[in-house]
N, C-alpha and C positions, 0 to 999 in steps of 0.2 A: 504494502500500498503504497505509497508516495503521495505527499504533503499536497494539492493539489497549490496553496497558493504559500505563497514566500515573501516577508518582505520583513524588515528589520528586528521584527519583537516578535516572531513568530518561534525563530528559532533560540531565544532568549528567556518566552515560556514552555519551550521544549525543552531547555537546557535542566531552569529549577525543579519541571514535574517528573522528568527522571530522573533527580539527581535526590529529588524525594522517595521516588518507588527505589529507589536501590537502598537507602539510607530502612526504608518501612522494610526492604526484604530481610536484610541484612539484618537489622532486630528479629523480626518474625523469626528469620530461620535458627538463627546463633538462641534465644529464647528458647525454640520448640525443642533444638539438642542435647537443651537439659533434661527432659520428659522422659523415665524410667523407658516407653515404648519406642524409644526414638531412637534409644541408641541399642538393643535389638536390631532396630533395622540398618547398626551400622557394624555391628557384630557381622551379622550374618553377609553384607558386603565384605566385611574380614573371610570370613569363611572363605569364599568364591576368589576372592583375589591374594590369598596364600597359597591358596592350595589353586595356582594357576603354574603351569610348570612346576609343580611341589619337588623338592630338592631331594636326595636321598640321605639317609644315615651318615654322619662323616664315620673315618676311615676305623676308627679306634675308638668307636660305638661302641657302649654294653652289650654280652650277650646276655641273652633270655635263657636263661633255663627253665622250659615249659612244663606244668604239671597239665596234662594234655593226657586226651583220650588215650592215645599206646601208653601212657605211663599210669594211670589208670588203670588201662588192662594188662601191664604186664607188670606190675605191687603187683597186686589183687587182694590191692585190701583196703578197710573199709577209714573214705578220709570223715577226720586230720588220721594221716598217717603215723607210725610213730614217729616218737622224736629224737628215736638213735637213729634213725632213716633219715634225718637230714643235717642228723650230727657225720653219717656215717660222707653226705653229699660236700660237707662244708672241708673237709679231711680229703678229699678226693679232691674240690677244684685247690684247694690250695696244695695240693700236691703237682696237680697240673700246670700253676706254675697263675695262679688268678690273682691281681694286684688288693684288689676288694671285692667282697662278693655281700650282698646287697636282699634278704629274706622278706620278700612281700607280703608275708604271712604274721599274725601278730600273735605272739605267744604269753596274753596275759595270767591265761589260767594253767593250774598245775595238771599234768598226766599222774602217771604212777614215779615214781622219785626213781628209779631207775631211768625210762626215759630220761627226766629230765637231768637228772643227773651227766648222761651220759652227755645229750645236748652243749651241755654246764663246762664239759671236759673238752668238749672242739673249740666251741665259741673264741674268739680273740680279737684282737684290737683292730684284725682286719674284716670284723664282721658286722654287719650297716640293722637290725632290727627292726619291725615295724612297726610304729604305736599309731594309736588314734585320735583324733578330736571334734569330738563331736558337741553342738549347742542343744538343750532341752529346753524345751519354752514353756512354761509355766504361766495360770494369772499371777501365779503369787510374783513368780521372777522368773531369769533367762537362766541357765546354769548352765553353764562349760563342763563337759565331762572329758578328760584326757584317761585314753589308757594306752599304759605304756607294759613295753614287756617285763620279764618276773624281774626280782632283785636277784635273782642267783646268776640270770641270765648278764643282769647289767655288772655285776658285782669279780664277772669273769671277764670282762673285758669288751664283752660286746657295747657296740651304738646305737642309742636310740633317736630313731629317723620318723618322722610323723610324715603315713603315706597319707592322709585324708587331703580330699580337694575339694576344691570349691566351683560346683555348676552353674551357669546363670541362666535367667531369669528360664530359658529356653529347652534348658535341661543340656547344655552342649558346653562344656570344658573347654574354657579357655585360659583363665587369667591365671598367671602362674603361680605356684599356694608361694602365700609370705612367710610361711615359717621360718622362725631362722635356725630350726634343728628339723628339718623339714628332713625328707626321705632321701632325695636325692642331691642337696647340697650336704646332709651328711656323710652320705652317701662319695663327693667328692671329695670331701675330704681327707675322707677316709685313705682316697686312691691318691693323694696330693697332686688332687688340680686345681682349678684356679678357676673362682664362679665368679658369674658377676650378682650383684641383689636382684630379684625375680620382682621387687617393687613397679608398681606398675609396666607389668611386659605381655607381652601375650603370648602362645605356643603359638610355634609356629613346625606345624605337625610332617613327618616322614613320608605320611602314608595312609594306607588302611593296617588293618590287623596282618602281619609275619612281616614286617615292613625291616625289622631287626632280624639279624639273626640269629635264630632260632632254635635249639635242643630239645630233648624229649629231657624230661629229669629222670628216667631211666639209666639214661644213653652219656648222660652227667654223672650216674654213679661208677662208669668204670670208662673212664674216656680213652684210655689206652688201644684198649679192646672196640669199641662201636664209635669214638669219633677218629678224624685224622687228627693225626701232630700237633702238635703247639694249635691246638682249638683253644684253649682258654691262657693260654701266655702271653702272660702282660695287658688282660686283659678285665677290663668291670663284668661283674656278671649279676641278675637280676633274675633273685630267684621268683614262680609265681604263678597262677593260674593263667591261665594258655591256651584256651583251648582253641582248638582249628578250625573248626564247625564255628565259626564267630554270632556271637548271637546279633540278631536285628533289634532295630534301636526301638522296635515296638511291641518286644517280645523279651527284652528287659537281657541280664546276665549277669552270672555268679562274676563282682570281680570287672564288669566289664562299660567299659563310658560312652559316649560321641563326643566324637571331635570335632576339628573345623573338617575333617575331613567325611566327615562319615552325610558330608550331604551329596558326596557323588556319590560311596556306596549302597546306604541306609544301614552300612553295618556297625557294630559297636566295638574299640581296642580296647583287650584284656589289659587287668588295674597292670601287669609287670611292665606292659607297651610302652604303658603313657608316663612311670616313673624313668625308664630308659628315653624317652624322648625330653622331662624334665631337665634330664642330668643335661644331653647331650646341649638343650635350649642357651644353660646357666655357663656349662664348661665353654660352648665351642663357637659361642657368640650366637647365634640362631635367634635367638627369641631379642621381641620384634614389642618396640617401645612404644605405644598409646600416645600419642600427642593430646600435650594439654588441653586445655579450655581455651588460654588465648590463641596459643596455636590455628586451633582449628576453625575458633571463629577468625582470624584473618585470615584461612583459605576459604572460606566463605565470604567473605568479603572483598579478595580478588575475584571469584571466579564471576560476583553479580558487576562488580565494576566492568568487568572483560566484556561481559554479556550489554552491559549500558553501554560501548562502546561499538558492538556491533550496531544497534539500534539508535546512537548516537542521532543519525539525519534521516534515514527512515527503518521503516520494515518492507519487508519485499521477500520472495519466495527464500533468496538467499539465507534468509532468519534462521529459517527454519534448519539451513542446510547448515549453515558454521551454529547452530546450536547443539544439532549433531554429532558435527567434530567435535564442540568445545565436550561436551557430553563423553563423548568416547575418550577424547584429548585428558578429562578428567580419570577419569579409571583404571586410566595407561600411568597417569602420573601417580595417582597413587600404587598402584604395583608394581614400580619404577620402583617406585622412596620403599615400599615391605626389601624388595631384594637387594636396592644397591645401597639401602639407608640402615636398615633396618626399623623403619619408621611408619606406623602406619596414622596418614590423614584419611579420615573416614569420605569419600566420596559421594556422601549422600547429599549433607550436606550445602557441599555447592555447585553440586549437580540442582538441586532443585534451587537454587537458589540465583543460578544461571538462565534457569527455566522463569522462575520468577517476576525474574527484569526481563525475561525476553517474550513470553506472553501478556506479562502488567500492560509493556509499552505496545508490542499488538494489539489492546484492548482499547489503551486509548487511540490509538491511530485509526483505531476502527469505528470509533465510535468520531471520532473527526472527520472520518473519509463522510461516514454516514452525516457527518451536519453537513458539512460543504457539500456534498450532492442536496441532498434537500433545500441547501443556498439556491444554488446551479439550478434545480430543478423549479423553483420557486422564481424566480430571477429570469428564465429566458421558455418560460412556458406559455408567455405573451408575447416572444417573437419566436419561437421555430416550432417544426412539427412534433409531435411528441417523440417518434423515432433519433431524430436530431438529437433533441433534449436529453434520452436518454443515453444516446451513441456518446454526450460533451457526459455527463455524469458518471460513464462508466471511464470517460478518461480525460480528469478534469486538469490535463497536463497542455492538454484544447486552448485553453482558455488563458490569455495574458492579462491580468484587470488592469486598466491604469491608463490603458491608451499602447494602440503600438501600429507603427505604420504598416500600410500591405493595398495592395492592385485591387478594387472592389469593382462591380456592375451594380450602379445604381438605378432604380424604380420610381419613379412619382407618375402618381395614375391620381387624373381632377376628374371630376362632374362638369359634362359644357351645363352651361347654363343653369348652374344649380340656385342661385340669385333669384331668377326667376319663378322655379319650383318651389323657393322658399317664400315668395311672396302671396304665390297662389295658395299655400298653403300656410297662413301667417297663424289663420282662425282654428285651425288641428294641427297642434304640434306629435301631437300621440302618431301621429298619419307619418309627419314628415319624417321623425324620429324611426318609425318600421322602417321607410322605405331607405332609406341611410343604411342601416340595419342589414336591411336586404341584398341591399346592394356588393355592403365591401364581407357579407359574411364569404361569397363569391370567391371575393377578389383574393381576400387575405384566406382561402382551403386554397386555392391556386399558386400563392404564395410560396407557401409550406409544403406545397404537390411538389415542389419545384426546384424544395430545396432552401431555399429564400428563407435570410430573418428579415420578420418584420420590424423598421424604426419606433412607425409612430402612424395615426390617423389624426389628420390638423381637417377638424371638420368634415369635409366630404373628401377629403385627399389623401390617399394613404403614399407611403414611403417607406420603401422593400431597401435589402438590398443582399448578396450573395457575393461569396468568400472568406465570411467570419460572422458568427467565431471559428465552424471547423472552415478547413481548406477544402473547395472547391474548384478541379481543374479545369472547366469548362463553367464556369461563373456566366462569360457575358452569353454565352448557349442558352441555360438554361434560365437567365432573365431573359430572353427575347421570347423563346419558347412560350412562358409564362404571362407576356403581353398578349400574345396570340392566342395564349385558350381564354385571356380574360376579355379583350373581343369578342369573341364566340361565348363566353358565356352573359355579353350582353345581349347578346340574341335573344339567347334564351331565358332570362328574364324580361326582359321586352313581350316575346309575347305572354306571359302571365300575365306582368300586369294588365294589358291589354286584352285578355282572357278574362280578368277579373272586375274589374273597371266596367265592361261593357257588360258581365252580370248582375253587379250592384248598383248602373246605372250612374257611376261618377265618372268626375274628369279621367281622364290616362293623361302621364305626366311621364313621355320618353326619356327616356337613358342614355345619354351618349357620354363616352368618357374621353378623355386625350392618357397619353401616357409616354411620359420623355425619358430615355434610358443614355446611362453616358456611365464606358471605364475610365479609370485612374487613379492613384496611389492619392488614399486617403488616411486621413488618422480614426483609430474605431477602437469600442473601449467604455466602459464605463462612465459615465460623460453627468454633471451635475456637483448638485452639494454633497458634504459626509452626510445626513440624513437621509436624504434624498435623490438617487440619477437614476441616470436611462442608458442602458447600453445603443450607442448610435455612434454617428460617422461626422467627419467634421474631413471641409475640401473643398479646394476650385472642384473639382472633377460633380461633388455633391449641386454644390450652385447651374455648375453646365448643365447637368441632369434636372433640375427645375427648370432651367428655362428653357428646354427643352421641350419637356409636356407646355410651357408656355406656348412655346408661336406655334407648335405643331395645329392650329385650329387656324394658324397664319395660312396654312399648304395644302387645306382639307383631307389631311392625313391623321388618323389618329392613334398613329407612330411614328415617337423622329426620335432614329437616335443616334449617338455622338462616331466618330471615326474611330477612335478607338474599338470602340463593340462594331465596329461594322468589320474593321478583320478579323475582327477576333469570332465573330456567325459566320462568316461570309459562306463558307462549306457546309453551311447545315444550313441557309434559307438560302433565299431570292431579296438578294440586300439589293436596295437601287438609291447612286444619290441623288438626292434631291437637287443642293443648293449652294454655296455655301454663303454663311450668313455672319455677322460680325454680332452678339446677342448683348444685354443689359452687360456695366459688368464687366467688361473685354472691349479688345484695342483692334486685336486680331479678327480677320474672317475665318472660320473656319467650315468644313465642309461638314450636312448632314443628310443624315441616309433616315429610307425606311425599309420596313420588312414584312416580305409576304412568306404564303408557305412554298409556293411553287409560281413558276412562272414559267412558259414556254423558252426555248434560249433563244428562240428568233426575236421575239418580247424583247426580251432583256438584252441585244448585240443594238434591237432600237432604243431603245432605251437609253444607251451609254450615245448609242449619234445624237438623239433629242437631248442628253441635258451637254454636247462636247455646243450643238446649234444654237443652244442657249445662251449657253458664255459667251460667243463668236458675235453672239446679238446678229443670228441670220434664222430665228423663228418670224414664221408671219404666221395669220391671226388663223387664216384657211390650211397652215402647211397637214397633211394628210397625217402627220404622225401622232396630231392629238387626236384623234379619231380613230386610229388603227390599237394602241397602247390603251385606251378604253378602253377599249372591247378584248383588250387580251387578259387586262388587269379591274376588272369591275371596280374592286377595294379604293382605284386608285384612280381613278375615274375623274372625281374632284379633287383633286393636286390636276391633274391637268387641265381643268375646265380655270380652274384659278390661276394657271400659267396662260393660256388664251385668253382669259380676260384684263391680265396683263398686258399681254402683251397688242391686245387689238384698243387697249387703253394707251397704249406706248409705253407700260412699265415695263417691268423686270421679263 
C-alpha cells in the first residue's frame, strides 16, 4: 500500500505514529515475556533450535553401565539386587581403570548386614552415590526432604551427589540442577574435572536415549571377558537404570525423563544418561546460558526497530517478504548463538515484535488508504465516470494534488438561445430547471462515457476536459467523439420534447447547442481556498476553447475545434478547416476547424479547394461548390450558406 498523497507534514506524522507503535510493541512484548506461559513458548523454541544439528557427546564422555533388560535376564535376581553385586561391580570397574564411578542408585535404607558391609568395603573416594532432595507441600508449610546414602557408605569414603532434577512446567528437563553437591558436579570433582556453575544454564541434549556409549551391567561385571580391552580405562562410569526399550513420554517409566530431544522422538531419556549429559554440559562447556531479561528486551527492541525501518516509508507486498526473511533470520541467529556462543536468546519475543510492528503499520496504512480512497471517490465522483473513479481509487498515485502541467483537450458546450427560453419560462422556474436537467444529464453521461472529466456547470454551459486526472493517450479523439454524440443526443431529446409538448398542449422550445474544443497545455489540479476547492484547469488553451464555442454560431456550425485538436483527431474523423480567425484576447489569426463522422474523399477534396479559393478571394456567390458541398454534407450546409451570404454581401 503506497500512500497516495505526499506533502511535507505526512512523513512527520507517519514517523511519530511509527515511533509510538514501535515503543508500544516493545513495551507490550517485554511485559508479556515475563508471564509464565510465555516462558514455555521460549523453552519450546529452545527445544527445536538446540536440537538442530545435535552435537555428539564428547570423546571422553562418561560410559553408561546400564541396568537394562539383558542384565535383568542374565543376573536373574529380583530388583533391588543384592548390594554385594554392586560391590563386585565397583571393584571390577576400578580394576578396569575407571577414574570415577557414579551409582545413580539411592542406598538410603539398610539391607542385610553382610550385603551392606560388602558394599561399604568396596566403596572409596572414587565413588559417588546418588542422593535425593524433594519438597513436601502441606497446608501448614513446605518441607524440604533430603535423602542421602547410609552413613556407613559415606564413612567409607563415598561422595554423596544429589541426583534430583527439576522439570519445567511442561514436564521437560532443561534447567541444569543448581545443587552445589549435585550428582554430576560431585562426579566431576572426583574425576578431577573442572566444571562451570550451573546457575542460569540450560541443558544441551546430545540426542535420544543410548546416544552415550553403553554397556550392560552384567558385561561390566566381567569386562575382560565381555568387553573390548581398555573399555573403562581413564573413563568416568555412571551406573543406573537404562532400559533399551526407552519408555514413551505418554506412559512414563522408571527413572526416565523428557528432554529437549523428546520433541523429535517422543521418547524419554534414562536418568543415567541424563546425569551423563549434565556431566558433559558442566565439564565440556556445552551448557547454554539463557539470556538475562535486559538482553532479551534489547533483542525485542532491536527487532522492532528493524521492522520499523522496513515500513518507515510504505508498506507493500515486499513488506511481507522482508518480514518472512527477517523471521527466518531471527531464528537462524538464535540458533547460531546457541552453537557459537552457548547463549540462548529466544526468537519468540523478537519475532512477535517484528511482526506486530509490521502488521500494525500495515493496518494504519490500510486505514489511511481507505480514508484517502473515500476522499478520492467523494471528490471525483462528480467529475468522472464510476469506472474511472474506481480506477483512480485503486491507484491514487495517478493523481497529483496541488496542480500539474498537462496537455488536455477542453470542451465547452452551451445552449443557443437560452436567454429567450428562460424569458419564456420565467413564470415557471420548475419547468425551466427540469428542462436544463434533462439537457445536461445526457450530455454529462456522454462525457463520462468517453472518459472525460466534468469540470463544472455554468448555468446552461458544461465544461469538460480529457487526459486528467487519468492519462488518456487519445484525449483529442475522445473529446471530438463525445461532441458528435452530444449533437446526436440533441436530436433525440428534441424529438421527445416536441412529442411531450404536443401531448400536453404546451409550447415546444427547441434546444440547440454549440460546442468548442481546443487542445493545449494547461495547469490542472485542485484550485480554490483551503476550505473549498474544485478540480479544475487553467490556461490559454481553456480560454481558446471557450472562445471557439462562442464563435461557432458565427459560422453556422454546432462544433468548432482548434488546430491542435484537428491534428490529433484528423485520423479518426473528417476534419475540415473553416477559416482563420482572431478571437478575443488573441492577436494572431489561427485556423479553426469542424469535424463530422464521415465525408466522401471527393467532398473533402472539394472543400480543400473551396477553402483555398476563399482565402485567395476567388469565390463568387454563384460558385457551384456551395451547392455541391452542402449536398455532400448537410450538417455543414448552414456554414456554406453563411459563407455565400458573406461573399454576396462582399464580406469574407
